[in-house]
N, CA, C and O atoms as CSV, one atom per row, in Angstrom:
chain,resi,resn,atom,element,x,y,z
A,1,MET,N,N,0.933,-1.034,-0.094
A,1,MET,CA,C,0.135,0.245,0.035
A,1,MET,C,C,0.964,1.337,-0.192
A,1,MET,O,O,2.173,1.334,-0.425
A,2,LYS,N,N,0.301,2.142,-0.112
A,2,LYS,CA,C,1.114,3.434,-0.139
A,2,LYS,C,C,1.379,3.850,0.620
A,2,LYS,O,O,2.565,4.179,0.639
A,3,LYS,N,N,0.558,4.168,1.809
A,3,LYS,CA,C,1.507,3.893,3.455
A,3,LYS,C,C,2.885,3.475,3.731
A,3,LYS,O,O,3.792,3.967,4.402
A,4,ASP,N,N,2.751,2.237,2.886
A,4,ASP,CA,C,4.074,1.562,3.224
A,4,ASP,C,C,4.948,1.906,2.618
A,4,ASP,O,O,5.903,2.000,3.389
A,5,ILE,N,N,5.175,2.122,1.817
A,5,ILE,CA,C,6.405,2.936,0.859
A,5,ILE,C,C,6.594,3.747,1.889
A,5,ILE,O,O,5.784,4.439,2.505
A,6,GLN,N,N,8.325,3.526,2.092
A,6,GLN,CA,C,9.012,4.799,2.804
A,6,GLN,C,C,9.929,5.303,1.640
A,6,GLN,O,O,10.078,4.605,0.637
A,7,ILE,N,N,10.531,6.499,1.776
A,7,ILE,CA,C,11.040,7.592,0.706
A,7,ILE,C,C,12.112,7.918,2.097
A,7,ILE,O,O,11.718,8.310,3.196
A,8,PRO,N,N,13.206,7.707,1.802
A,8,PRO,CA,C,14.052,8.185,2.457
A,8,PRO,C,C,14.269,9.651,2.030
A,8,PRO,O,O,14.035,10.023,0.880
A,9,GLN,N,N,14.728,10.474,3.007
A,9,GLN,CA,C,14.955,12.251,3.269
A,9,GLN,C,C,16.360,12.181,2.581
A,9,GLN,O,O,17.209,11.587,3.245
A,10,VAL,N,N,16.810,12.745,1.212
A,10,VAL,CA,C,17.963,13.121,0.666
A,10,VAL,C,C,18.789,14.258,1.737
A,10,VAL,O,O,18.314,15.330,2.112
A,11,GLU,N,N,19.959,13.778,2.054
A,11,GLU,CA,C,20.652,15.052,3.143
A,11,GLU,C,C,21.879,15.153,3.057
A,11,GLU,O,O,22.437,14.144,3.487
A,12,GLY,N,N,22.794,16.190,2.564
A,12,GLY,CA,C,24.416,15.768,2.504
A,12,GLY,C,C,24.487,15.702,0.961
A,12,GLY,O,O,25.549,15.283,0.500
A,13,VAL,N,N,23.581,16.030,0.157
A,13,VAL,CA,C,23.682,15.709,-1.412
A,13,VAL,C,C,23.171,17.334,-2.309
A,13,VAL,O,O,21.972,17.614,-2.296
A,14,TYR,N,N,23.978,18.108,-2.894
A,14,TYR,CA,C,23.710,19.260,-3.398
A,14,TYR,C,C,24.182,19.141,-4.427
A,14,TYR,O,O,24.920,18.284,-4.912
A,15,ILE,N,N,23.484,20.581,-5.016
A,15,ILE,CA,C,23.874,21.134,-6.894
A,15,ILE,C,C,23.942,22.437,-6.333
A,15,ILE,O,O,23.243,23.107,-5.574
A,16,ALA,N,N,25.597,22.658,-7.288
A,16,ALA,CA,C,26.094,23.589,-7.129
A,16,ALA,C,C,26.035,24.430,-8.622
A,16,ALA,O,O,26.542,23.769,-9.529
A,17,VAL,N,N,25.609,25.513,-8.960
A,17,VAL,CA,C,26.266,25.980,-10.115
A,17,VAL,C,C,27.731,26.661,-9.375
A,17,VAL,O,O,27.801,26.870,-8.163
A,18,VAL,N,N,28.500,26.862,-10.037
A,18,VAL,CA,C,29.381,27.152,-9.402
A,18,VAL,C,C,30.118,28.552,-11.094
A,18,VAL,O,O,30.003,28.469,-12.317
A,19,TYR,N,N,30.748,29.537,-10.230
A,19,TYR,CA,C,31.275,30.118,-11.505
A,19,TYR,C,C,33.199,30.246,-11.216
A,19,TYR,O,O,33.821,30.722,-10.266
A,20,GLU,N,N,33.651,29.623,-12.432
A,20,GLU,CA,C,35.143,29.130,-12.373
A,20,GLU,C,C,35.905,29.576,-13.764
A,20,GLU,O,O,35.315,29.910,-14.791
A,21,TYR,N,N,37.032,29.528,-13.629
A,21,TYR,CA,C,38.013,30.017,-14.282
A,21,TYR,C,C,38.172,28.832,-15.186
A,21,TYR,O,O,38.190,27.695,-14.713
A,22,ASN,N,N,38.321,29.120,-16.823
A,22,ASN,CA,C,38.493,28.004,-17.442
A,22,ASN,C,C,39.979,27.962,-18.308
A,22,ASN,O,O,40.307,28.248,-19.460
A,23,GLU,N,N,40.628,27.486,-17.196
A,23,GLU,CA,C,41.939,27.919,-18.102
A,23,GLU,C,C,42.006,27.307,-19.756
A,23,GLU,O,O,42.547,27.982,-20.632
A,24,TRP,N,N,41.563,26.337,-19.966
A,24,TRP,CA,C,41.505,25.867,-21.261
A,24,TRP,C,C,41.434,27.056,-22.358
A,24,TRP,O,O,42.166,27.089,-23.347
A,25,TYR,N,N,40.555,27.928,-22.079
A,25,TYR,CA,C,39.850,28.660,-23.056
A,25,TYR,C,C,40.223,30.291,-22.353
A,25,TYR,O,O,40.044,31.291,-23.048
A,26,ARG,N,N,40.811,30.413,-20.756
A,26,ARG,CA,C,40.888,31.653,-20.432
A,26,ARG,C,C,39.740,32.659,-20.386
A,26,ARG,O,O,39.844,33.881,-20.481
A,27,THR,N,N,38.325,31.743,-20.181
A,27,THR,CA,C,37.373,32.018,-19.843
A,27,THR,C,C,37.286,31.875,-18.453
A,27,THR,O,O,38.064,31.153,-17.831
A,28,ARG,N,N,36.015,32.784,-17.711
A,28,ARG,CA,C,34.889,32.130,-16.495
A,28,ARG,C,C,33.910,32.038,-17.193
A,28,ARG,O,O,33.420,32.767,-18.056
A,29,ASP,N,N,33.413,30.253,-16.396
A,29,ASP,CA,C,32.494,29.279,-16.909
A,29,ASP,C,C,31.342,29.325,-16.086
A,29,ASP,O,O,31.447,29.964,-15.039
A,30,TRP,N,N,30.419,28.855,-16.310
A,30,TRP,CA,C,29.483,28.607,-15.550
A,30,TRP,C,C,29.325,26.998,-15.412
A,30,TRP,O,O,29.019,26.469,-16.481
A,31,ASN,N,N,29.464,26.151,-14.364
A,31,ASN,CA,C,29.340,24.786,-14.584
A,31,ASN,C,C,28.526,24.194,-13.300
A,31,ASN,O,O,28.689,24.804,-12.243
A,32,ALA,N,N,27.742,23.163,-13.300
A,32,ALA,CA,C,26.687,22.923,-12.666
A,32,ALA,C,C,27.163,21.416,-11.722
A,32,ALA,O,O,26.685,20.350,-12.112
A,33,TYR,N,N,27.778,21.416,-10.925
A,33,TYR,CA,C,28.160,20.118,-10.176
A,33,TYR,C,C,27.468,19.381,-9.067
A,33,TYR,O,O,26.924,20.044,-8.184
A,34,ILE,N,N,27.434,17.858,-9.024
A,34,ILE,CA,C,26.694,17.289,-7.483
A,34,ILE,C,C,27.916,17.434,-6.723
A,34,ILE,O,O,29.063,17.648,-7.115
A,35,ILE,N,N,27.328,17.237,-5.267
A,35,ILE,CA,C,28.490,17.301,-4.560
A,35,ILE,C,C,27.898,16.352,-3.593
A,35,ILE,O,O,26.674,16.270,-3.498
A,36,ASN,N,N,28.492,15.808,-3.048
A,36,ASN,CA,C,28.304,14.209,-2.012
A,36,ASN,C,C,28.880,14.787,-0.341
A,36,ASN,O,O,29.930,14.312,0.093
A,37,ASP,N,N,28.223,15.653,0.358
A,37,ASP,CA,C,28.890,15.836,1.920
A,37,ASP,C,C,28.633,15.107,3.011
A,37,ASP,O,O,28.610,15.329,4.222
A,38,LYS,N,N,28.375,13.852,2.060
A,38,LYS,CA,C,27.500,12.358,3.596
A,38,LYS,C,C,29.001,11.590,3.466
A,38,LYS,O,O,29.865,11.714,2.598
A,39,ALA,N,N,28.965,10.755,4.665
A,39,ALA,CA,C,29.983,10.036,5.045
A,39,ALA,C,C,29.971,8.535,4.136
A,39,ALA,O,O,30.775,7.680,4.508
A,40,VAL,N,N,29.252,8.281,3.195
A,40,VAL,CA,C,29.531,7.413,2.518
A,40,VAL,C,C,29.285,7.591,0.976
A,40,VAL,O,O,29.016,8.695,0.502
A,41,ASP,N,N,29.407,6.261,0.089
A,41,ASP,CA,C,29.655,6.498,-1.196
A,41,ASP,C,C,28.225,7.023,-1.703
A,41,ASP,O,O,27.167,7.134,-1.085
A,42,LEU,N,N,28.599,7.350,-3.232
A,42,LEU,CA,C,26.754,7.329,-3.851
A,42,LEU,C,C,27.332,6.316,-4.456
A,42,LEU,O,O,28.540,6.300,-4.693
A,43,ASP,N,N,26.074,4.844,-4.935
A,43,ASP,CA,C,26.577,4.632,-5.797
A,43,ASP,C,C,25.340,4.825,-6.894
A,43,ASP,O,O,24.243,5.296,-6.594
A,44,ARG,N,N,25.726,4.370,-8.229
A,44,ARG,CA,C,24.542,4.709,-9.693
A,44,ARG,C,C,23.811,5.486,-9.401
A,44,ARG,O,O,22.663,5.275,-9.008
A,45,VAL,N,N,24.607,7.057,-9.609
A,45,VAL,CA,C,23.714,8.271,-9.396
A,45,VAL,C,C,23.636,9.386,-11.014
A,45,VAL,O,O,24.434,10.013,-11.709
A,46,ILE,N,N,22.186,9.110,-10.985
A,46,ILE,CA,C,22.006,9.294,-12.220
A,46,ILE,C,C,21.256,10.850,-12.377
A,46,ILE,O,O,20.350,11.067,-11.573
A,47,ILE,N,N,21.406,11.340,-12.824
A,47,ILE,CA,C,20.892,12.744,-13.068
A,47,ILE,C,C,20.516,13.492,-14.431
A,47,ILE,O,O,21.170,13.402,-15.470
A,48,VAL,N,N,19.340,14.253,-14.250
A,48,VAL,CA,C,18.253,14.274,-15.442
A,48,VAL,C,C,18.190,15.583,-14.938
A,48,VAL,O,O,17.624,16.005,-13.929
A,49,SER,N,N,19.020,16.303,-15.999
A,49,SER,CA,C,18.775,18.354,-15.786
A,49,SER,C,C,17.863,18.579,-17.247
A,49,SER,O,O,17.629,17.820,-18.188
A,50,CYS,N,N,17.470,20.015,-16.950
A,50,CYS,CA,C,16.356,20.504,-18.114
A,50,CYS,C,C,15.913,21.684,-17.565
A,50,CYS,O,O,15.613,21.953,-16.401
A,51,GLY,N,N,15.913,22.428,-18.681
A,51,GLY,CA,C,15.293,24.093,-18.027
A,51,GLY,C,C,14.002,24.209,-18.786
A,51,GLY,O,O,13.723,23.462,-19.724
A,52,TYR,N,N,13.356,25.010,-18.421
A,52,TYR,CA,C,12.144,25.480,-18.412
A,52,TYR,C,C,11.221,26.597,-18.151
A,52,TYR,O,O,11.468,27.238,-17.130
A,53,SER,N,N,10.476,26.870,-18.671
A,53,SER,CA,C,9.611,27.897,-18.706
A,53,SER,C,C,8.187,27.746,-18.974
A,53,SER,O,O,7.778,26.602,-19.174
A,54,LYS,N,N,7.282,28.820,-19.012
A,54,LYS,CA,C,5.939,28.769,-19.718
A,54,LYS,C,C,5.888,28.263,-20.932
A,54,LYS,O,O,5.296,27.208,-21.158
A,55,ASP,N,N,6.498,28.952,-21.848
A,55,ASP,CA,C,6.610,28.867,-23.339
A,55,ASP,C,C,7.913,28.346,-23.876
A,55,ASP,O,O,8.039,28.445,-25.097
A,56,LYS,N,N,9.105,27.705,-23.075
A,56,LYS,CA,C,10.121,26.849,-23.700
A,56,LYS,C,C,10.714,25.796,-22.955
A,56,LYS,O,O,10.647,25.740,-21.727
A,57,ILE,N,N,11.278,24.981,-23.650
A,57,ILE,CA,C,11.954,23.899,-22.992
A,57,ILE,C,C,13.065,23.392,-23.575
A,57,ILE,O,O,13.069,22.895,-24.701
A,58,THR,N,N,14.125,23.504,-22.777
A,58,THR,CA,C,15.152,22.953,-23.439
A,58,THR,C,C,15.603,21.228,-23.492
A,58,THR,O,O,15.106,20.564,-22.583
A,59,SER,N,N,16.211,20.716,-24.166
A,59,SER,CA,C,16.498,19.162,-24.554
A,59,SER,C,C,16.845,19.272,-22.956
A,59,SER,O,O,17.206,20.210,-22.246
A,60,VAL,N,N,16.559,17.823,-22.703
A,60,VAL,CA,C,17.015,17.033,-21.710
A,60,VAL,C,C,18.615,16.497,-21.612
A,60,VAL,O,O,19.376,16.175,-22.523
A,61,PHE,N,N,18.787,16.523,-20.426
A,61,PHE,CA,C,20.119,16.067,-20.593
A,61,PHE,C,C,20.697,15.059,-18.971
A,61,PHE,O,O,20.439,15.305,-17.792
A,62,ARG,N,N,21.432,14.057,-19.509
A,62,ARG,CA,C,21.247,12.746,-18.458
A,62,ARG,C,C,22.648,12.456,-18.511
A,62,ARG,O,O,23.314,12.251,-19.525
A,63,LYS,N,N,23.092,12.460,-17.126
A,63,LYS,CA,C,23.776,12.409,-16.673
A,63,LYS,C,C,24.458,10.582,-15.527
A,63,LYS,O,O,23.702,10.211,-14.630
A,64,HIS,N,N,25.591,9.882,-15.735
A,64,HIS,CA,C,25.227,8.603,-14.930
A,64,HIS,C,C,26.752,8.599,-14.009
A,64,HIS,O,O,27.726,8.558,-14.760
A,65,ILE,N,N,26.892,8.614,-13.406
A,65,ILE,CA,C,27.953,8.204,-12.465
A,65,ILE,C,C,28.004,7.051,-11.888
A,65,ILE,O,O,26.945,6.805,-11.312
A,66,ASN,N,N,29.074,5.933,-11.761
A,66,ASN,CA,C,28.740,5.117,-11.299
A,66,ASN,C,C,29.388,4.832,-10.089
A,66,ASN,O,O,29.294,3.645,-9.777
A,67,VAL,N,N,30.211,5.757,-9.061
A,67,VAL,CA,C,30.432,6.246,-7.763
A,67,VAL,C,C,30.645,7.346,-7.459
A,67,VAL,O,O,31.646,7.797,-8.018
A,68,LEU,N,N,30.114,8.061,-6.760
A,68,LEU,CA,C,30.615,9.393,-6.375
A,68,LEU,C,C,31.113,9.358,-4.775
A,68,LEU,O,O,30.358,9.498,-3.813
A,69,PRO,N,N,32.197,9.195,-4.730
A,69,PRO,CA,C,33.212,9.170,-3.371
A,69,PRO,C,C,32.409,10.345,-2.221
A,69,PRO,O,O,32.044,11.498,-2.452
A,70,ARG,N,N,32.319,9.572,-0.992
A,70,ARG,CA,C,31.914,10.563,0.167
A,70,ARG,C,C,33.071,11.732,-0.011
A,70,ARG,O,O,34.230,11.615,-0.410
A,71,LYS,N,N,32.221,13.096,0.498
A,71,LYS,CA,C,33.369,14.224,0.652
A,71,LYS,C,C,33.706,14.553,-0.714
A,71,LYS,O,O,34.782,15.122,-0.897
A,72,SER,N,N,32.864,14.253,-1.839
A,72,SER,CA,C,33.603,14.880,-3.212
A,72,SER,C,C,32.698,15.032,-4.251
A,72,SER,O,O,31.534,14.644,-4.145
A,73,TYR,N,N,33.137,15.565,-5.248
A,73,TYR,CA,C,32.057,15.999,-6.282
A,73,TYR,C,C,32.271,16.041,-7.466
A,73,TYR,O,O,33.468,16.097,-7.749
A,74,ALA,N,N,31.626,16.037,-8.234
A,74,ALA,CA,C,31.906,15.892,-10.115
A,74,ALA,C,C,30.837,16.414,-11.002
A,74,ALA,O,O,29.622,16.264,-11.131
A,75,LYS,N,N,31.779,17.081,-11.551
A,75,LYS,CA,C,30.624,18.092,-12.795
A,75,LYS,C,C,29.850,17.105,-13.359
A,75,LYS,O,O,29.964,15.889,-13.511
A,76,ILE,N,N,28.714,18.270,-13.734
A,76,ILE,CA,C,27.356,18.174,-14.417
A,76,ILE,C,C,27.963,18.301,-15.700
A,76,ILE,O,O,28.518,17.429,-16.367
A,77,GLU,N,N,27.799,19.388,-15.928
A,77,GLU,CA,C,27.446,20.230,-17.006
A,77,GLU,C,C,28.137,21.342,-17.292
A,77,GLU,O,O,28.584,21.916,-16.299
A,78,PHE,N,N,28.415,21.930,-18.545
A,78,PHE,CA,C,28.648,23.578,-18.581
A,78,PHE,C,C,27.484,24.511,-18.637
A,78,PHE,O,O,26.914,24.285,-19.704
A,79,MET,N,N,26.978,25.285,-18.097
A,79,MET,CA,C,25.789,25.953,-18.335
A,79,MET,C,C,25.830,27.079,-19.055
A,79,MET,O,O,26.450,27.869,-18.343
A,80,GLN,N,N,25.523,27.631,-20.082
A,80,GLN,CA,C,25.446,28.850,-21.109
A,80,GLN,C,C,24.488,29.797,-20.005
A,80,GLN,O,O,23.725,29.292,-19.181
A,81,GLU,N,N,24.705,31.245,-20.180
A,81,GLU,CA,C,24.180,32.136,-19.659
A,81,GLU,C,C,22.762,32.284,-19.821
A,81,GLU,O,O,22.041,32.640,-18.889
A,82,GLU,N,N,22.363,32.041,-20.896
A,82,GLU,CA,C,21.002,31.899,-21.607
A,82,GLU,C,C,19.969,31.007,-20.974
A,82,GLU,O,O,18.766,31.269,-20.945
A,83,LEU,N,N,20.622,29.768,-20.393
A,83,LEU,CA,C,19.811,29.025,-19.639
A,83,LEU,C,C,18.953,29.848,-18.288
A,83,LEU,O,O,17.853,29.614,-17.789
A,84,PHE,N,N,20.129,31.026,-17.937
A,84,PHE,CA,C,19.441,31.495,-16.239
A,84,PHE,C,C,18.505,32.092,-16.563
A,84,PHE,O,O,18.140,32.677,-15.543
A,85,THR,N,N,17.584,32.432,-17.687
A,85,THR,CA,C,16.224,33.003,-17.152
A,85,THR,C,C,15.020,32.162,-17.176
A,85,THR,O,O,13.809,32.380,-17.228
A,86,LEU,N,N,15.825,31.058,-17.117
A,86,LEU,CA,C,14.411,29.406,-16.951
A,86,LEU,C,C,14.939,29.370,-15.793
A,86,LEU,O,O,15.969,29.813,-15.284
A,87,ASN,N,N,13.438,28.335,-15.225
A,87,ASN,CA,C,14.014,27.298,-14.417
A,87,ASN,C,C,15.165,25.947,-14.618
A,87,ASN,O,O,15.078,25.103,-15.510
A,88,ASN,N,N,15.861,25.981,-13.923
A,88,ASN,CA,C,16.596,25.114,-14.261
A,88,ASN,C,C,16.570,24.013,-13.069
A,88,ASN,O,O,16.946,24.311,-11.936
A,89,SER,N,N,16.107,22.740,-13.402
A,89,SER,CA,C,15.763,21.764,-12.530
A,89,SER,C,C,16.614,20.562,-13.008
A,89,SER,O,O,16.700,20.248,-14.196
A,90,PHE,N,N,17.345,19.802,-11.823
A,90,PHE,CA,C,18.047,18.538,-11.753
A,90,PHE,C,C,17.498,17.622,-10.949
A,90,PHE,O,O,17.343,17.847,-9.749
A,91,LYS,N,N,17.064,16.230,-11.652
A,91,LYS,CA,C,16.647,15.002,-10.960
A,91,LYS,C,C,17.702,14.146,-10.146
A,91,LYS,O,O,18.270,13.407,-10.950
A,92,VAL,N,N,18.090,13.997,-9.114
A,92,VAL,CA,C,19.258,13.072,-9.104
A,92,VAL,C,C,18.575,12.172,-7.977
A,92,VAL,O,O,18.082,12.435,-6.880
A,93,SER,N,N,18.790,10.766,-8.856
A,93,SER,CA,C,18.731,9.442,-7.629
A,93,SER,C,C,20.134,8.637,-7.285
A,93,SER,O,O,21.206,8.963,-7.796
A,94,PHE,N,N,20.040,7.926,-6.679
A,94,PHE,CA,C,21.246,7.465,-6.403
A,94,PHE,C,C,21.099,6.136,-5.209
A,94,PHE,O,O,20.047,6.058,-4.574
A,95,PHE,N,N,21.854,5.455,-5.044
A,95,PHE,CA,C,21.705,4.008,-3.774
A,95,PHE,C,C,22.884,4.410,-2.884
A,95,PHE,O,O,23.861,5.141,-3.050
A,96,VAL,N,N,22.558,3.875,-2.170
A,96,VAL,CA,C,23.677,3.918,-0.787
A,96,VAL,C,C,22.976,2.768,-0.093
A,96,VAL,O,O,22.004,2.762,0.662
A,97,GLY,N,N,23.680,1.876,-0.523
A,97,GLY,CA,C,23.413,0.527,0.594
A,97,GLY,C,C,22.602,-0.150,-0.624
A,97,GLY,O,O,23.054,-0.194,-1.768
A,98,ASP,N,N,21.278,-0.702,-0.221
A,98,ASP,CA,C,20.188,-1.582,-0.986
A,98,ASP,C,C,19.089,-0.376,-0.695
A,98,ASP,O,O,18.012,-0.943,-0.514
A,99,LYS,N,N,18.893,1.341,-0.554
A,99,LYS,CA,C,17.673,1.861,-0.598
A,99,LYS,C,C,18.440,3.151,-1.682
A,99,LYS,O,O,19.559,3.655,-1.779
A,100,LEU,N,N,16.661,3.354,-2.604
A,100,LEU,CA,C,16.867,4.264,-3.331
A,100,LEU,C,C,16.507,5.886,-2.462
A,100,LEU,O,O,15.467,6.154,-1.859
A,101,PHE,N,N,17.727,6.787,-2.644
A,101,PHE,CA,C,17.289,8.423,-2.751
A,101,PHE,C,C,16.913,8.813,-4.107
A,101,PHE,O,O,17.292,8.381,-5.196
A,102,ASP,N,N,15.938,9.886,-3.739
A,102,ASP,CA,C,15.701,10.472,-4.875
A,102,ASP,C,C,15.145,11.581,-4.626
A,102,ASP,O,O,14.392,11.669,-3.656
A,103,LYS,N,N,15.483,13.021,-5.720
A,103,LYS,CA,C,15.470,14.274,-5.348
A,103,LYS,C,C,15.969,15.171,-6.360
A,103,LYS,O,O,16.986,15.286,-7.044
A,104,THR,N,N,14.299,16.068,-6.111
A,104,THR,CA,C,14.556,17.055,-7.410
A,104,THR,C,C,15.130,18.776,-6.898
A,104,THR,O,O,14.342,19.571,-6.386
A,105,TYR,N,N,16.345,19.055,-7.108
A,105,TYR,CA,C,16.651,20.261,-6.995
A,105,TYR,C,C,16.114,21.001,-8.278
A,105,TYR,O,O,15.976,20.541,-9.411
A,106,LEU,N,N,15.777,22.603,-7.684
A,106,LEU,CA,C,15.455,23.633,-8.572
A,106,LEU,C,C,16.003,24.565,-8.320
A,106,LEU,O,O,16.009,24.940,-7.147
A,107,PHE,N,N,16.936,25.585,-9.704
A,107,PHE,CA,C,17.123,26.851,-9.597
A,107,PHE,C,C,15.942,27.517,-10.663
A,107,PHE,O,O,15.796,27.265,-11.859
A,108,LYS,N,N,15.276,28.315,-9.925
A,108,LYS,CA,C,14.278,29.426,-9.970
A,108,LYS,C,C,14.769,29.873,-11.159
A,108,LYS,O,O,15.880,29.445,-11.470
A,109,ARG,N,N,14.184,30.678,-11.953
A,109,ARG,CA,C,14.804,31.744,-13.103
A,109,ARG,C,C,15.065,32.997,-12.520
A,109,ARG,O,O,14.276,33.737,-11.932
A,110,ASN,N,N,16.685,33.204,-12.830
A,110,ASN,CA,C,17.298,34.738,-12.514
A,110,ASN,C,C,17.799,34.930,-11.159
A,110,ASN,O,O,18.001,35.983,-10.553
A,111,THR,N,N,18.009,33.364,-10.687
A,111,THR,CA,C,18.583,33.051,-9.511
A,111,THR,C,C,20.526,33.170,-9.591
A,111,THR,O,O,21.427,33.595,-8.868
A,112,ILE,N,N,20.404,32.579,-10.790
A,112,ILE,CA,C,22.031,32.086,-10.736
A,112,ILE,C,C,22.709,33.781,-11.613
A,112,ILE,O,O,22.845,34.219,-12.755
A,113,THR,N,N,22.940,34.192,-10.299
A,113,THR,CA,C,23.885,35.410,-10.522
A,113,THR,C,C,25.032,35.586,-9.750
A,113,THR,O,O,25.385,35.028,-8.712
A,114,LEU,N,N,25.811,36.878,-10.757
A,114,LEU,CA,C,27.361,36.733,-9.732
A,114,LEU,C,C,26.716,37.516,-8.853
A,114,LEU,O,O,26.159,36.596,-8.254
A,115,ASP,N,N,26.354,38.463,-8.307
A,115,ASP,CA,C,25.647,38.918,-6.838
A,115,ASP,C,C,24.909,37.705,-5.903
A,115,ASP,O,O,24.980,37.953,-4.699
A,116,ALA,N,N,24.349,36.684,-6.178
A,116,ALA,CA,C,24.153,35.653,-5.682
A,116,ALA,C,C,25.059,34.735,-4.974
A,116,ALA,O,O,24.620,34.016,-4.076
A,117,LEU,N,N,26.551,34.711,-5.395
A,117,LEU,CA,C,27.540,34.012,-5.404
A,117,LEU,C,C,28.107,33.405,-3.872
A,117,LEU,O,O,28.473,34.325,-3.140
A,118,GLN,N,N,28.188,32.577,-3.506
A,118,GLN,CA,C,28.585,32.280,-2.007
A,118,GLN,C,C,29.349,30.895,-2.074
A,118,GLN,O,O,29.184,30.050,-2.954
A,119,PRO,N,N,30.602,30.763,-0.508
A,119,PRO,CA,C,30.965,29.462,-0.883
A,119,PRO,C,C,30.361,28.087,-0.803
A,119,PRO,O,O,29.524,27.464,-0.151
A,120,VAL,N,N,31.289,27.914,-1.893
A,120,VAL,CA,C,30.666,26.298,-2.006
A,120,VAL,C,C,31.401,25.053,-1.272
A,120,VAL,O,O,32.570,24.706,-1.440
A,121,PRO,N,N,30.363,24.419,-0.354
A,121,PRO,CA,C,30.809,23.098,0.458
A,121,PRO,C,C,32.453,22.292,-0.351
A,121,PRO,O,O,32.908,22.432,-1.486
A,122,LEU,N,N,32.831,21.680,0.536
A,122,LEU,CA,C,34.075,20.963,-0.350
A,122,LEU,C,C,34.365,21.556,-1.626
A,122,LEU,O,O,34.601,20.651,-2.425
A,123,MET,N,N,34.451,22.742,-2.182
A,123,MET,CA,C,34.942,22.855,-2.983
A,123,MET,C,C,35.774,24.326,-2.972
A,123,MET,O,O,35.309,25.017,-2.066
A,124,GLN,N,N,36.673,24.904,-3.571
A,124,GLN,CA,C,37.541,26.556,-3.219
A,124,GLN,C,C,36.687,26.998,-4.300
A,124,GLN,O,O,37.420,27.609,-5.078
A,125,SER,N,N,35.554,26.990,-4.712
A,125,SER,CA,C,35.182,28.184,-5.636
A,125,SER,C,C,33.987,28.453,-4.809
A,125,SER,O,O,33.643,27.813,-3.816
A,126,GLU,N,N,33.225,29.763,-5.482
A,126,GLU,CA,C,31.759,30.334,-5.350
A,126,GLU,C,C,31.185,29.801,-6.705
A,126,GLU,O,O,31.603,29.653,-7.853
A,127,GLY,N,N,29.735,29.532,-5.842
A,127,GLY,CA,C,28.729,29.567,-6.789
A,127,GLY,C,C,26.994,29.515,-5.713
A,127,GLY,O,O,26.701,29.933,-4.592
A,128,ILE,N,N,26.333,28.887,-6.643
A,128,ILE,CA,C,24.970,29.032,-5.773
A,128,ILE,C,C,24.432,27.560,-5.400
A,128,ILE,O,O,24.671,26.584,-6.111
A,129,VAL,N,N,23.904,27.519,-4.567
A,129,VAL,CA,C,24.367,26.088,-3.926
A,129,VAL,C,C,22.467,25.637,-3.745
A,129,VAL,O,O,21.669,26.444,-3.268
A,130,VAL,N,N,22.146,24.541,-4.125
A,130,VAL,CA,C,20.754,24.264,-3.734
A,130,VAL,C,C,20.938,23.271,-3.242
A,130,VAL,O,O,21.661,22.394,-3.715
A,131,LYS,N,N,20.172,23.185,-1.929
A,131,LYS,CA,C,20.055,21.522,-0.711
A,131,LYS,C,C,18.965,21.142,-1.383
A,131,LYS,O,O,18.382,20.102,-1.076
């Protein structure tokens, strides 16, 4: 029955859009990262992202990470500034042991800005973090 289904709460896993220097192109870029601030590894991580508004929707982007070690992070994708006028959704699913965890992280439109930069957990960078 529906009341018997237990959905574990996701804690210690974040999505951050980080403003960082690109050594290769010598530019400042925005990149999305998944951050595992938990004391355990995340297994079979699947991330599905897209941007949307009332009259626009971007292509769906999918990323798979076999294992995201504890207290680490991984780059998801480069983000063009044109996307920031849209709501940007990141649906994340992963296993810890035999338990499935699932959470949707939402960056609301126009919230990814230089004025909103803050320190990002585990990274020596600044960005916008959704917990």
